[in-house]
Structure formats: structure tokens, C-alpha cells
PDB file of N, CA, C, O and CB in Angstrom:
ATOM      1  N   UNK A   1      91.430  36.523  19.267  1.00  0.00           N
ATOM      2  CA  UNK A   1      91.773  36.826  17.881  1.00  0.00           C
ATOM      3  C   UNK A   1      91.259  35.704  16.984  1.00  0.00           C
ATOM      4  O   UNK A   1      91.501  34.529  17.261  1.00  0.00           O
ATOM      5  CB  UNK A   1      93.312  37.010  17.711  1.00  0.00           C
ATOM      6  N   UNK A   2      90.563  36.053  15.929  1.00  0.00           N
ATOM      7  CA  UNK A   2      89.965  35.065  15.031  1.00  0.00           C
ATOM      8  C   UNK A   2      90.971  34.650  13.957  1.00  0.00           C
ATOM      9  O   UNK A   2      91.583  35.493  13.301  1.00  0.00           O
ATOM     10  CB  UNK A   2      88.680  35.630  14.379  1.00  0.00           C
ATOM     11  N   UNK A   3      91.130  33.329  13.789  1.00  0.00           N
ATOM     12  CA  UNK A   3      92.029  32.798  12.777  1.00  0.00           C
ATOM     13  C   UNK A   3      91.376  32.969  11.414  1.00  0.00           C
ATOM     14  O   UNK A   3      90.185  32.705  11.250  1.00  0.00           O
ATOM     15  CB  UNK A   3      92.369  31.304  13.051  1.00  0.00           C
ATOM     16  N   UNK A   4      92.162  33.414  10.437  1.00  0.00           N
ATOM     17  CA  UNK A   4      91.542  33.608   9.121  1.00  0.00           C
ATOM     18  C   UNK A   4      91.385  32.280   8.384  1.00  0.00           C
ATOM     19  O   UNK A   4      91.979  31.271   8.766  1.00  0.00           O
ATOM     20  CB  UNK A   4      92.378  34.582   8.275  1.00  0.00           C
ATOM     21  N   UNK A   5      90.611  32.293   7.365  1.00  0.00           N
ATOM     22  CA  UNK A   5      90.235  31.090   6.626  1.00  0.00           C
ATOM     23  C   UNK A   5      91.452  30.406   5.999  1.00  0.00           C
ATOM     24  O   UNK A   5      91.540  29.178   6.009  1.00  0.00           O
ATOM     25  CB  UNK A   5      89.218  31.438   5.542  1.00  0.00           C
ATOM     26  N   UNK A   6      92.373  31.171   5.464  1.00  0.00           N
ATOM     27  CA  UNK A   6      93.546  30.592   4.814  1.00  0.00           C
ATOM     28  C   UNK A   6      94.362  29.777   5.819  1.00  0.00           C
ATOM     29  O   UNK A   6      94.831  28.685   5.499  1.00  0.00           O
ATOM     30  CB  UNK A   6      94.418  31.699   4.184  1.00  0.00           C
ATOM     31  N   UNK A   7      94.526  30.295   7.000  1.00  0.00           N
ATOM     32  CA  UNK A   7      95.271  29.562   8.027  1.00  0.00           C
ATOM     33  C   UNK A   7      94.550  28.266   8.415  1.00  0.00           C
ATOM     34  O   UNK A   7      95.197  27.238   8.615  1.00  0.00           O
ATOM     35  CB  UNK A   7      95.473  30.445   9.271  1.00  0.00           C
ATOM     36  N   UNK A   8      93.231  28.309   8.520  1.00  0.00           N
ATOM     37  CA  UNK A   8      92.456  27.106   8.843  1.00  0.00           C
ATOM     38  C   UNK A   8      92.625  26.051   7.750  1.00  0.00           C
ATOM     39  O   UNK A   8      92.849  24.875   8.034  1.00  0.00           O
ATOM     40  CB  UNK A   8      90.960  27.455   9.023  1.00  0.00           C
ATOM     41  N   UNK A   9      92.516  26.490   6.508  1.00  0.00           N
ATOM     42  CA  UNK A   9      92.662  25.558   5.388  1.00  0.00           C
ATOM     43  C   UNK A   9      94.069  24.970   5.378  1.00  0.00           C
ATOM     44  O   UNK A   9      94.247  23.763   5.215  1.00  0.00           O
ATOM     45  CB  UNK A   9      92.363  26.265   4.045  1.00  0.00           C
ATOM     46  N   UNK A  10      95.048  25.820   5.550  1.00  0.00           N
ATOM     47  CA  UNK A  10      96.437  25.370   5.529  1.00  0.00           C
ATOM     48  C   UNK A  10      96.699  24.322   6.600  1.00  0.00           C
ATOM     49  O   UNK A  10      97.357  23.313   6.345  1.00  0.00           O
ATOM     50  CB  UNK A  10      97.377  26.552   5.718  1.00  0.00           C
ATOM     51  N   UNK A  11      96.195  24.559   7.769  1.00  0.00           N
ATOM     52  CA  UNK A  11      96.374  23.597   8.872  1.00  0.00           C
ATOM     53  C   UNK A  11      95.753  22.249   8.548  1.00  0.00           C
ATOM     54  O   UNK A  11      96.346  21.199   8.794  1.00  0.00           O
ATOM     55  CB  UNK A  11      95.763  24.146  10.163  1.00  0.00           C
ATOM     56  N   UNK A  12      94.550  22.297   7.992  1.00  0.00           N
ATOM     57  CA  UNK A  12      93.847  21.047   7.658  1.00  0.00           C
ATOM     58  C   UNK A  12      94.548  20.299   6.531  1.00  0.00           C
ATOM     59  O   UNK A  12      94.660  19.074   6.574  1.00  0.00           O
ATOM     60  CB  UNK A  12      92.393  21.340   7.261  1.00  0.00           C
ATOM     61  N   UNK A  13      95.015  21.020   5.533  1.00  0.00           N
ATOM     62  CA  UNK A  13      95.667  20.385   4.384  1.00  0.00           C
ATOM     63  C   UNK A  13      96.968  19.724   4.810  1.00  0.00           C
ATOM     64  O   UNK A  13      97.291  18.638   4.329  1.00  0.00           O
ATOM     65  CB  UNK A  13      95.935  21.414   3.272  1.00  0.00           C
ATOM     66  N   UNK A  14      97.711  20.351   5.693  1.00  0.00           N
ATOM     67  CA  UNK A  14      98.982  19.779   6.152  1.00  0.00           C
ATOM     68  C   UNK A  14      98.790  18.421   6.827  1.00  0.00           C
ATOM     69  O   UNK A  14      99.727  17.624   6.868  1.00  0.00           O
ATOM     70  CB  UNK A  14      99.669  20.740   7.118  1.00  0.00           C
ATOM     71  N   UNK A  15      97.618  18.145   7.347  1.00  0.00           N
ATOM     72  CA  UNK A  15      97.345  16.873   8.015  1.00  0.00           C
ATOM     73  C   UNK A  15      96.994  15.756   7.038  1.00  0.00           C
ATOM     74  O   UNK A  15      96.990  14.581   7.406  1.00  0.00           O
ATOM     75  CB  UNK A  15      96.221  17.045   9.004  1.00  0.00           C
ATOM     76  N   UNK A  16      96.706  16.119   5.813  1.00  0.00           N
ATOM     77  CA  UNK A  16      96.310  15.129   4.808  1.00  0.00           C
ATOM     78  C   UNK A  16      97.526  14.399   4.249  1.00  0.00           C
ATOM     79  O   UNK A  16      98.632  14.941   4.248  1.00  0.00           O
ATOM     80  CB  UNK A  16      95.531  15.802   3.670  1.00  0.00           C
ATOM     81  N   UNK A  17      97.322  13.163   3.771  1.00  0.00           N
ATOM     82  CA  UNK A  17      98.407  12.479   3.059  1.00  0.00           C
ATOM     83  C   UNK A  17      98.719  13.232   1.759  1.00  0.00           C
ATOM     84  O   UNK A  17      97.900  14.006   1.262  1.00  0.00           O
ATOM     85  CB  UNK A  17      98.023  10.991   2.758  1.00  0.00           C
ATOM     86  N   UNK A  18      99.901  12.993   1.229  1.00  0.00           N
ATOM     87  CA  UNK A  18     100.366  13.749   0.061  1.00  0.00           C
ATOM     88  C   UNK A  18      99.436  13.629  -1.145  1.00  0.00           C
ATOM     89  O   UNK A  18      99.208  14.617  -1.843  1.00  0.00           O
ATOM     90  CB  UNK A  18     101.747  13.284  -0.327  1.00  0.00           C
ATOM     91  N   UNK A  19      98.897  12.435  -1.400  1.00  0.00           N
ATOM     92  CA  UNK A  19      98.003  12.285  -2.556  1.00  0.00           C
ATOM     93  C   UNK A  19      96.736  13.124  -2.397  1.00  0.00           C
ATOM     94  O   UNK A  19      96.213  13.656  -3.376  1.00  0.00           O
ATOM     95  CB  UNK A  19      97.628  10.811  -2.751  1.00  0.00           C
ATOM     96  N   UNK A  20      96.248  13.240  -1.167  1.00  0.00           N
ATOM     97  CA  UNK A  20      95.067  14.079  -0.916  1.00  0.00           C
ATOM     98  C   UNK A  20      95.433  15.560  -1.045  1.00  0.00           C
ATOM     99  O   UNK A  20      94.620  16.359  -1.510  1.00  0.00           O
ATOM    100  CB  UNK A  20      94.478  13.790   0.493  1.00  0.00           C
ATOM    101  N   UNK A  21      96.644  15.930  -0.639  1.00  0.00           N
ATOM    102  CA  UNK A  21      97.092  17.308  -0.799  1.00  0.00           C
ATOM    103  C   UNK A  21      97.135  17.680  -2.278  1.00  0.00           C
ATOM    104  O   UNK A  21      96.771  18.792  -2.661  1.00  0.00           O
ATOM    105  CB  UNK A  21      98.477  17.509  -0.152  1.00  0.00           C
ATOM    106  N   UNK A  22      97.587  16.729  -3.108  1.00  0.00           N
ATOM    107  CA  UNK A  22      97.607  16.965  -4.556  1.00  0.00           C
ATOM    108  C   UNK A  22      96.195  17.198  -5.091  1.00  0.00           C
ATOM    109  O   UNK A  22      95.984  18.059  -5.945  1.00  0.00           O
ATOM    110  CB  UNK A  22      98.258  15.776  -5.285  1.00  0.00           C
ATOM    111  N   UNK A  23      95.236  16.430  -4.587  1.00  0.00           N
ATOM    112  CA  UNK A  23      93.847  16.599  -5.015  1.00  0.00           C
ATOM    113  C   UNK A  23      93.322  17.970  -4.611  1.00  0.00           C
ATOM    114  O   UNK A  23      92.611  18.621  -5.376  1.00  0.00           O
ATOM    115  CB  UNK A  23      92.960  15.496  -4.417  1.00  0.00           C
ATOM    116  N   UNK A  24      93.675  18.399  -3.416  1.00  0.00           N
ATOM    117  CA  UNK A  24      93.247  19.728  -2.953  1.00  0.00           C
ATOM    118  C   UNK A  24      93.856  20.802  -3.849  1.00  0.00           C
ATOM    119  O   UNK A  24      93.173  21.745  -4.247  1.00  0.00           O
ATOM    120  CB  UNK A  24      93.658  19.961  -1.467  1.00  0.00           C
ATOM    121  N   UNK A  25      95.131  20.658  -4.163  1.00  0.00           N
ATOM    122  CA  UNK A  25      95.794  21.630  -5.026  1.00  0.00           C
ATOM    123  C   UNK A  25      95.120  21.695  -6.395  1.00  0.00           C
ATOM    124  O   UNK A  25      94.866  22.785  -6.908  1.00  0.00           O
ATOM    125  CB  UNK A  25      97.278  21.279  -5.183  1.00  0.00           C
ATOM    126  N   UNK A  26      94.831  20.547  -6.986  1.00  0.00           N
ATOM    127  CA  UNK A  26      94.150  20.520  -8.286  1.00  0.00           C
ATOM    128  C   UNK A  26      92.797  21.217  -8.204  1.00  0.00           C
ATOM    129  O   UNK A  26      92.420  21.968  -9.103  1.00  0.00           O
ATOM    130  CB  UNK A  26      93.967  19.071  -8.770  1.00  0.00           C
ATOM    131  N   UNK A  27      92.076  20.961  -7.121  1.00  0.00           N
ATOM    132  CA  UNK A  27      90.763  21.594  -6.946  1.00  0.00           C
ATOM    133  C   UNK A  27      90.901  23.107  -6.839  1.00  0.00           C
ATOM    134  O   UNK A  27      90.176  23.849  -7.501  1.00  0.00           O
ATOM    135  CB  UNK A  27      90.057  21.040  -5.696  1.00  0.00           C
ATOM    136  N   UNK A  28      91.827  23.559  -6.012  1.00  0.00           N
ATOM    137  CA  UNK A  28      92.010  24.999  -5.816  1.00  0.00           C
ATOM    138  C   UNK A  28      92.423  25.668  -7.124  1.00  0.00           C
ATOM    139  O   UNK A  28      91.936  26.751  -7.451  1.00  0.00           O
ATOM    140  CB  UNK A  28      93.064  25.268  -4.722  1.00  0.00           C
ATOM    141  N   UNK A  29      93.313  25.031  -7.867  1.00  0.00           N
ATOM    142  CA  UNK A  29      93.732  25.600  -9.144  1.00  0.00           C
ATOM    143  C   UNK A  29      92.580  25.668 -10.137  1.00  0.00           C
ATOM    144  O   UNK A  29      92.539  26.564 -10.980  1.00  0.00           O
ATOM    145  CB  UNK A  29      94.873  24.786  -9.733  1.00  0.00           C
ATOM    146  N   UNK A  30      91.644  24.729 -10.042  1.00  0.00           N
ATOM    147  CA  UNK A  30      90.500  24.733 -10.961  1.00  0.00           C
ATOM    148  C   UNK A  30      89.520  25.867 -10.651  1.00  0.00           C
ATOM    149  O   UNK A  30      88.694  26.213 -11.495  1.00  0.00           O
ATOM    150  CB  UNK A  30      89.772  23.390 -10.897  1.00  0.00           C
ATOM    151  N   UNK A  31      89.600  26.437  -9.475  1.00  0.00           N
ATOM    152  CA  UNK A  31      88.679  27.501  -9.088  1.00  0.00           C
ATOM    153  C   UNK A  31      89.026  28.840  -9.720  1.00  0.00           C
ATOM    154  O   UNK A  31      88.143  29.660  -9.971  1.00  0.00           O
ATOM    155  CB  UNK A  31      88.662  27.643  -7.591  1.00  0.00           C
ATOM    156  N   UNK A  32      90.303  29.060  -9.977  1.00  0.00           N
ATOM    157  CA  UNK A  32      90.742  30.339 -10.512  1.00  0.00           C
ATOM    158  C   UNK A  32      90.581  30.411 -12.012  1.00  0.00           C
ATOM    159  O   UNK A  32      90.239  29.423 -12.662  1.00  0.00           O
ATOM    160  CB  UNK A  32      92.175  30.593 -10.144  1.00  0.00           C
ATOM    161  N   UNK A  33      90.833  31.600 -12.562  1.00  0.00           N
ATOM    162  CA  UNK A  33      90.771  31.737 -14.024  1.00  0.00           C
ATOM    163  C   UNK A  33      91.903  30.950 -14.663  1.00  0.00           C
ATOM    164  O   UNK A  33      92.953  30.768 -14.048  1.00  0.00           O
ATOM    165  CB  UNK A  33      90.846  33.227 -14.445  1.00  0.00           C
ATOM    166  N   UNK A  34      91.703  30.482 -15.890  1.00  0.00           N
ATOM    167  CA  UNK A  34      92.766  29.741 -16.560  1.00  0.00           C
ATOM    168  C   UNK A  34      94.002  30.622 -16.719  1.00  0.00           C
ATOM    169  O   UNK A  34      93.896  31.808 -17.031  1.00  0.00           O
ATOM    170  CB  UNK A  34      92.290  29.228 -17.933  1.00  0.00           C
ATOM    171  N   UNK A  35      95.157  30.036 -16.505  1.00  0.00           N
ATOM    172  CA  UNK A  35      96.413  30.773 -16.617  1.00  0.00           C
ATOM    173  C   UNK A  35      96.941  30.643 -18.038  1.00  0.00           C
ATOM    174  O   UNK A  35      97.656  29.696 -18.367  1.00  0.00           O
ATOM    175  CB  UNK A  35      97.459  30.257 -15.590  1.00  0.00           C
ATOM    176  N   UNK A  36      96.577  31.607 -18.871  1.00  0.00           N
ATOM    177  CA  UNK A  36      97.049  31.605 -20.251  1.00  0.00           C
ATOM    178  C   UNK A  36      98.070  32.709 -20.425  1.00  0.00           C
ATOM    179  O   UNK A  36      97.898  33.819 -19.922  1.00  0.00           O
ATOM    180  CB  UNK A  36      95.876  31.779 -21.246  1.00  0.00           C
ATOM    181  N   UNK A  37      99.111  32.400 -21.127  1.00  0.00           N
ATOM    182  CA  UNK A  37     100.111  33.417 -21.432  1.00  0.00           C
ATOM    183  C   UNK A  37      99.732  34.104 -22.735  1.00  0.00           C
ATOM    184  O   UNK A  37      98.852  33.645 -23.463  1.00  0.00           O
ATOM    185  CB  UNK A  37     101.534  32.797 -21.524  1.00  0.00           C
ATOM    186  N   UNK A  38     100.408  35.203 -23.016  1.00  0.00           N
ATOM    187  CA  UNK A  38     100.175  35.895 -24.278  1.00  0.00           C
ATOM    188  C   UNK A  38     100.502  34.978 -25.446  1.00  0.00           C
ATOM    189  O   UNK A  38      99.809  34.985 -26.464  1.00  0.00           O
ATOM    190  CB  UNK A  38     101.012  37.181 -24.355  1.00  0.00           C
ATOM    191  N   UNK A  39     101.560  34.190 -25.295  1.00  0.00           N
ATOM    192  CA  UNK A  39     101.934  33.253 -26.353  1.00  0.00           C
ATOM    193  C   UNK A  39     100.826  32.220 -26.586  1.00  0.00           C
ATOM    194  O   UNK A  39     100.546  31.869 -27.732  1.00  0.00           O
ATOM    195  CB  UNK A  39     103.256  32.546 -25.997  1.00  0.00           C
ATOM    196  N   UNK A  40     100.194  31.731 -25.515  1.00  0.00           N
ATOM    197  CA  UNK A  40      99.076  30.794 -25.657  1.00  0.00           C
ATOM    198  C   UNK A  40      97.949  31.422 -26.476  1.00  0.00           C
ATOM    199  O   UNK A  40      97.370  30.779 -27.352  1.00  0.00           O
ATOM    200  CB  UNK A  40      98.553  30.363 -24.272  1.00  0.00           C
ATOM    201  N   UNK A  41      97.651  32.671 -26.181  1.00  0.00           N
ATOM    202  CA  UNK A  41      96.569  33.363 -26.882  1.00  0.00           C
ATOM    203  C   UNK A  41      96.915  33.540 -28.361  1.00  0.00           C
ATOM    204  O   UNK A  41      96.071  33.325 -29.231  1.00  0.00           O
ATOM    205  CB  UNK A  41      96.291  34.734 -26.230  1.00  0.00           C
ATOM    206  N   UNK A  42      98.155  33.930 -28.638  1.00  0.00           N
ATOM    207  CA  UNK A  42      98.587  34.108 -30.035  1.00  0.00           C
ATOM    208  C   UNK A  42      98.493  32.787 -30.785  1.00  0.00           C
ATOM    209  O   UNK A  42      98.026  32.754 -31.923  1.00  0.00           O
ATOM    210  CB  UNK A  42     100.037  34.658 -30.099  1.00  0.00           C
ATOM    211  N   UNK A  43      98.932  31.696 -30.158  1.00  0.00           N
ATOM    212  CA  UNK A  43      98.861  30.385 -30.811  1.00  0.00           C
ATOM    213  C   UNK A  43      97.416  29.975 -31.083  1.00  0.00           C
ATOM    214  O   UNK A  43      97.128  29.381 -32.122  1.00  0.00           O
ATOM    215  CB  UNK A  43      99.549  29.323 -29.949  1.00  0.00           C
ATOM    216  N   UNK A  44      96.504  30.287 -30.159  1.00  0.00           N
ATOM    217  CA  UNK A  44      95.088  29.969 -30.372  1.00  0.00           C
ATOM    218  C   UNK A  44      94.534  30.747 -31.564  1.00  0.00           C
ATOM    219  O   UNK A  44      93.801  30.204 -32.391  1.00  0.00           O
ATOM    220  CB  UNK A  44      94.265  30.282 -29.104  1.00  0.00           C
ATOM    221  N   UNK A  45      94.894  32.017 -31.638  1.00  0.00           N
ATOM    222  CA  UNK A  45      94.427  32.846 -32.761  1.00  0.00           C
ATOM    223  C   UNK A  45      95.022  32.351 -34.070  1.00  0.00           C
ATOM    224  O   UNK A  45      94.334  32.282 -35.088  1.00  0.00           O
ATOM    225  CB  UNK A  45      94.796  34.331 -32.538  1.00  0.00           C
ATOM    226  N   UNK A  46      96.306  32.006 -34.036  1.00  0.00           N
ATOM    227  CA  UNK A  46      96.983  31.535 -35.246  1.00  0.00           C
ATOM    228  C   UNK A  46      96.309  30.284 -35.816  1.00  0.00           C
ATOM    229  O   UNK A  46      96.242  30.115 -37.033  1.00  0.00           O
ATOM    230  CB  UNK A  46      98.459  31.244 -34.947  1.00  0.00           C
ATOM    231  N   UNK A  47      95.816  29.417 -34.946  1.00  0.00           N
ATOM    232  CA  UNK A  47      95.145  28.193 -35.407  1.00  0.00           C
ATOM    233  C   UNK A  47      93.884  28.490 -36.196  1.00  0.00           C
ATOM    234  O   UNK A  47      93.438  27.658 -36.986  1.00  0.00           O
ATOM    235  CB  UNK A  47      94.803  27.305 -34.227  1.00  0.00           C
ATOM    236  N   UNK A  48      93.297  29.673 -35.992  1.00  0.00           N
ATOM    237  CA  UNK A  48      92.048  30.010 -36.677  1.00  0.00           C
ATOM    238  C   UNK A  48      92.281  30.640 -38.045  1.00  0.00           C
ATOM    239  O   UNK A  48      91.336  30.847 -38.806  1.00  0.00           O
ATOM    240  CB  UNK A  48      91.229  30.949 -35.822  1.00  0.00           C
ATOM    241  N   UNK A  49      93.550  30.946 -38.360  1.00  0.00           N
ATOM    242  CA  UNK A  49      93.867  31.587 -39.646  1.00  0.00           C
ATOM    243  C   UNK A  49      94.169  30.509 -40.677  1.00  0.00           C
ATOM    244  O   UNK A  49      95.039  29.667 -40.452  1.00  0.00           O
ATOM    245  CB  UNK A  49      95.077  32.569 -39.508  1.00  0.00           C
ATOM    246  N   UNK A  50      93.465  30.524 -41.803  1.00  0.00           N
ATOM    247  CA  UNK A  50      93.707  29.513 -42.838  1.00  0.00           C
ATOM    248  C   UNK A  50      95.144  29.579 -43.362  1.00  0.00           C
ATOM    249  O   UNK A  50      95.750  30.650 -43.407  1.00  0.00           O
ATOM    250  CB  UNK A  50      92.719  29.695 -43.998  1.00  0.00           C
ATOM    251  N   UNK A  51      95.677  28.430 -43.755  1.00  0.00           N
ATOM    252  CA  UNK A  51      97.053  28.344 -44.248  1.00  0.00           C
ATOM    253  C   UNK A  51      97.305  29.256 -45.445  1.00  0.00           C
ATOM    254  O   UNK A  51      98.364  29.875 -45.547  1.00  0.00           O
ATOM    255  CB  UNK A  51      97.377  26.914 -44.625  1.00  0.00           C
ATOM    256  N   UNK A  52      96.323  29.338 -46.358  1.00  0.00           N
ATOM    257  CA  UNK A  52      96.540  30.175 -47.544  1.00  0.00           C
ATOM    258  C   UNK A  52      96.665  31.652 -47.170  1.00  0.00           C
ATOM    259  O   UNK A  52      97.352  32.403 -47.863  1.00  0.00           O
ATOM    260  CB  UNK A  52      95.392  29.986 -48.546  1.00  0.00           C
ATOM    261  N   UNK A  53      96.024  32.073 -46.107  1.00  0.00           N
ATOM    262  CA  UNK A  53      96.158  33.458 -45.643  1.00  0.00           C
ATOM    263  C   UNK A  53      97.526  33.660 -44.994  1.00  0.00           C
ATOM    264  O   UNK A  53      98.176  34.679 -45.227  1.00  0.00           O
ATOM    265  CB  UNK A  53      95.026  33.816 -44.643  1.00  0.00           C
ATOM    266  N   UNK A  54      97.964  32.705 -44.188  1.00  0.00           N
ATOM    267  CA  UNK A  54      99.284  32.801 -43.550  1.00  0.00           C
ATOM    268  C   UNK A  54     100.402  32.864 -44.578  1.00  0.00           C
ATOM    269  O   UNK A  54     101.390  33.572 -44.387  1.00  0.00           O
ATOM    270  CB  UNK A  54      99.510  31.615 -42.619  1.00  0.00           C
ATOM    271  N   UNK A  55     100.244  32.122 -45.664  1.00  0.00           N
ATOM    272  CA  UNK A  55     101.277  32.098 -46.709  1.00  0.00           C
ATOM    273  C   UNK A  55     101.415  33.450 -47.406  1.00  0.00           C
ATOM    274  O   UNK A  55     102.473  33.747 -47.962  1.00  0.00           O
ATOM    275  CB  UNK A  55     100.957  31.018 -47.741  1.00  0.00           C
ATOM    276  N   UNK A  56     100.378  34.266 -47.389  1.00  0.00           N
ATOM    277  CA  UNK A  56     100.408  35.569 -48.042  1.00  0.00           C
ATOM    278  C   UNK A  56     101.029  36.664 -47.172  1.00  0.00           C
ATOM    279  O   UNK A  56     101.326  37.753 -47.663  1.00  0.00           O
ATOM    280  CB  UNK A  56      99.013  35.968 -48.433  1.00  0.00           C
ATOM    281  N   UNK A  57     101.224  36.379 -45.883  1.00  0.00           N
ATOM    282  CA  UNK A  57     101.803  37.396 -45.001  1.00  0.00           C
ATOM    283  C   UNK A  57     103.268  37.629 -45.354  1.00  0.00           C
ATOM    284  O   UNK A  57     103.989  36.686 -45.681  1.00  0.00           O
ATOM    285  CB  UNK A  57     101.669  36.977 -43.519  1.00  0.00           C
ATOM    286  N   UNK A  58     103.706  38.883 -45.287  1.00  0.00           N
ATOM    287  CA  UNK A  58     105.106  39.172 -45.623  1.00  0.00           C
ATOM    288  C   UNK A  58     106.054  38.604 -44.571  1.00  0.00           C
ATOM    289  O   UNK A  58     105.742  38.577 -43.381  1.00  0.00           O
ATOM    290  CB  UNK A  58     105.322  40.687 -45.759  1.00  0.00           C
ATOM    291  N   UNK A  59     107.212  38.155 -45.032  1.00  0.00           N
ATOM    292  CA  UNK A  59     108.190  37.598 -44.090  1.00  0.00           C
ATOM    293  C   UNK A  59     109.094  38.682 -43.520  1.00  0.00           C
ATOM    294  O   UNK A  59     109.850  38.427 -42.582  1.00  0.00           O
ATOM    295  CB  UNK A  59     109.037  36.524 -44.775  1.00  0.00           C
ATOM    296  N   UNK A  60     109.024  39.897 -44.080  1.00  0.00           N
ATOM    297  CA  UNK A  60     109.839  41.004 -43.578  1.00  0.00           C
ATOM    298  C   UNK A  60     108.971  42.049 -42.871  1.00  0.00           C
ATOM    299  O   UNK A  60     109.311  43.232 -42.851  1.00  0.00           O
ATOM    300  CB  UNK A  60     110.620  41.656 -44.732  1.00  0.00           C
ATOM    301  N   UNK A  61     107.879  41.621 -42.306  1.00  0.00           N
ATOM    302  CA  UNK A  61     106.920  42.538 -41.684  1.00  0.00           C
ATOM    303  C   UNK A  61     107.489  43.341 -40.528  1.00  0.00           C
ATOM    304  O   UNK A  61     107.132  44.507 -40.358  1.00  0.00           O
ATOM    305  CB  UNK A  61     105.742  41.774 -41.202  1.00  0.00           C
ATOM    306  N   UNK A  62     108.368  42.744 -39.730  1.00  0.00           N
ATOM    307  CA  UNK A  62     108.940  43.472 -38.593  1.00  0.00           C
ATOM    308  C   UNK A  62     109.853  44.588 -39.079  1.00  0.00           C
ATOM    309  O   UNK A  62     109.813  45.701 -38.555  1.00  0.00           O
ATOM    310  CB  UNK A  62     109.717  42.516 -37.670  1.00  0.00           C
ATOM    311  N   UNK A  63     110.680  44.292 -40.082  1.00  0.00           N
ATOM    312  CA  UNK A  63     111.638  45.281 -40.577  1.00  0.00           C
ATOM    313  C   UNK A  63     110.947  46.376 -41.384  1.00  0.00           C
ATOM    314  O   UNK A  63     111.356  47.536 -41.343  1.00  0.00           O
ATOM    315  CB  UNK A  63     112.706  44.600 -41.431  1.00  0.00           C
ATOM    316  N   UNK A  64     109.910  46.008 -42.111  1.00  0.00           N
ATOM    317  CA  UNK A  64     109.254  46.957 -43.015  1.00  0.00           C
ATOM    318  C   UNK A  64     107.819  47.272 -42.616  1.00  0.00           C
ATOM    319  O   UNK A  64     106.970  47.491 -43.480  1.00  0.00           O
ATOM    320  CB  UNK A  64     109.270  46.418 -44.419  1.00  0.00           C
ATOM    321  N   UNK A  65     107.543  47.296 -41.325  1.00  0.00           N
ATOM    322  CA  UNK A  65     106.163  47.534 -40.901  1.00  0.00           C
ATOM    323  C   UNK A  65     105.644  48.891 -41.375  1.00  0.00           C
ATOM    324  O   UNK A  65     104.461  49.011 -41.695  1.00  0.00           O
ATOM    325  CB  UNK A  65     106.061  47.445 -39.386  1.00  0.00           C
ATOM    326  N   UNK A  66     106.503  49.919 -41.427  1.00  0.00           N
ATOM    327  CA  UNK A  66     106.045  51.221 -41.923  1.00  0.00           C
ATOM    328  C   UNK A  66     105.601  51.130 -43.384  1.00  0.00           C
ATOM    329  O   UNK A  66     104.661  51.810 -43.797  1.00  0.00           O
ATOM    330  CB  UNK A  66     107.162  52.271 -41.778  1.00  0.00           C
ATOM    331  N   UNK A  67     106.274  50.297 -44.149  1.00  0.00           N
ATOM    332  CA  UNK A  67     105.881  50.114 -45.551  1.00  0.00           C
ATOM    333  C   UNK A  67     104.490  49.481 -45.635  1.00  0.00           C
ATOM    334  O   UNK A  67     103.627  49.952 -46.375  1.00  0.00           O
ATOM    335  CB  UNK A  67     106.917  49.235 -46.298  1.00  0.00           C
ATOM    336  N   UNK A  68     104.285  48.398 -44.859  1.00  0.00           N
ATOM    337  CA  UNK A  68     103.016  47.682 -44.945  1.00  0.00           C
ATOM    338  C   UNK A  68     101.859  48.446 -44.302  1.00  0.00           C
ATOM    339  O   UNK A  68     100.712  48.306 -44.726  1.00  0.00           O
ATOM    340  CB  UNK A  68     103.152  46.328 -44.295  1.00  0.00           C
ATOM    341  N   UNK A  69     102.153  49.247 -43.287  1.00  0.00           N
ATOM    342  CA  UNK A  69     101.090  50.005 -42.628  1.00  0.00           C
ATOM    343  C   UNK A  69     100.804  51.344 -43.287  1.00  0.00           C
ATOM    344  O   UNK A  69      99.650  51.753 -43.414  1.00  0.00           O
ATOM    345  CB  UNK A  69     101.446  50.229 -41.195  1.00  0.00           C
ATOM    346  N   UNK A  70     101.889  52.036 -43.713  1.00  0.00           N
ATOM    347  CA  UNK A  70     101.727  53.415 -44.163  1.00  0.00           C
ATOM    348  C   UNK A  70     102.189  53.674 -45.591  1.00  0.00           C
ATOM    349  O   UNK A  70     102.037  54.785 -46.097  1.00  0.00           O
ATOM    350  CB  UNK A  70     102.465  54.315 -43.250  1.00  0.00           C
ATOM    351  N   UNK A  71     102.758  52.647 -46.254  1.00  0.00           N
ATOM    352  CA  UNK A  71     103.211  52.830 -47.612  1.00  0.00           C
ATOM    353  C   UNK A  71     104.586  53.470 -47.738  1.00  0.00           C
ATOM    354  O   UNK A  71     104.969  53.896 -48.828  1.00  0.00           O
ATOM    355  CB  UNK A  71     102.232  53.642 -48.339  1.00  0.00           C
ATOM    356  N   UNK A  72     105.330  53.546 -46.647  1.00  0.00           N
ATOM    357  CA  UNK A  72     106.688  54.113 -46.701  1.00  0.00           C
ATOM    358  C   UNK A  72     107.571  53.195 -47.541  1.00  0.00           C
ATOM    359  O   UNK A  72     107.243  52.024 -47.728  1.00  0.00           O
ATOM    360  CB  UNK A  72     107.289  54.295 -45.259  1.00  0.00           C
ATOM    361  N   UNK A  73     108.696  53.721 -48.052  1.00  0.00           N
ATOM    362  CA  UNK A  73     109.610  52.853 -48.826  1.00  0.00           C
ATOM    363  C   UNK A  73     110.140  51.709 -47.970  1.00  0.00           C
ATOM    364  O   UNK A  73     110.334  51.860 -46.764  1.00  0.00           O
ATOM    365  CB  UNK A  73     110.792  53.672 -49.388  1.00  0.00           C
ATOM    366  N   UNK A  74     110.372  50.561 -48.611  1.00  0.00           N
ATOM    367  CA  UNK A  74     110.957  49.422 -47.888  1.00  0.00           C
ATOM    368  C   UNK A  74     112.393  49.721 -47.510  1.00  0.00           C
ATOM    369  O   UNK A  74     113.076  50.483 -48.195  1.00  0.00           O
ATOM    370  CB  UNK A  74     110.889  48.136 -48.736  1.00  0.00           C
ATOM    371  N   UNK A  75     112.848  49.129 -46.432  1.00  0.00           N
ATOM    372  CA  UNK A  75     114.232  49.310 -45.977  1.00  0.00           C
ATOM    373  C   UNK A  75     115.130  48.307 -46.661  1.00  0.00           C
ATOM    374  O   UNK A  75     116.336  48.291 -46.417  1.00  0.00           O
ATOM    375  CB  UNK A  75     114.339  49.165 -44.445  1.00  0.00           C
TER     376      UNK A  75
END
């Protein structure tokens, strides 16, 4: 029976000192796609909006979204 790659890596990593294990973990994490949350993405987008535009946004947008989107009466 052939041992899979993950098991081989795991065995080798367990033999390393803890500081080297940390380096391996950092390397492995760098291989994958960046872990961004939806909140991270929203914050990145928000940084690109000029302050004067943000100041013009309504503060009751959640409650009155039908008004702002469709012209319905405000609640």
C-alpha cells in the first residue's frame, strides 16, 4: 500500500523542531489563496470611496431602501 503525500509530509514535519514547524506552516499558508472575509472586501472597497461621497449617503438606507431604490414613500 502506497503512503499518500500528506502522510509523508506530516511525518517529516513532526520530526522538526517547533520553530521549523512554524516556518513550514507559514510556507504552506502562503501557497493557498489569501483568506479574505466579506468584511475585509467591504473595507477595501470603502477605502476607495472619497469622503465627500460617503458623506452624501443616507443614514437611513437600511430602513428606507425601497424609497432610495424605487421611490416608495419613506417609512
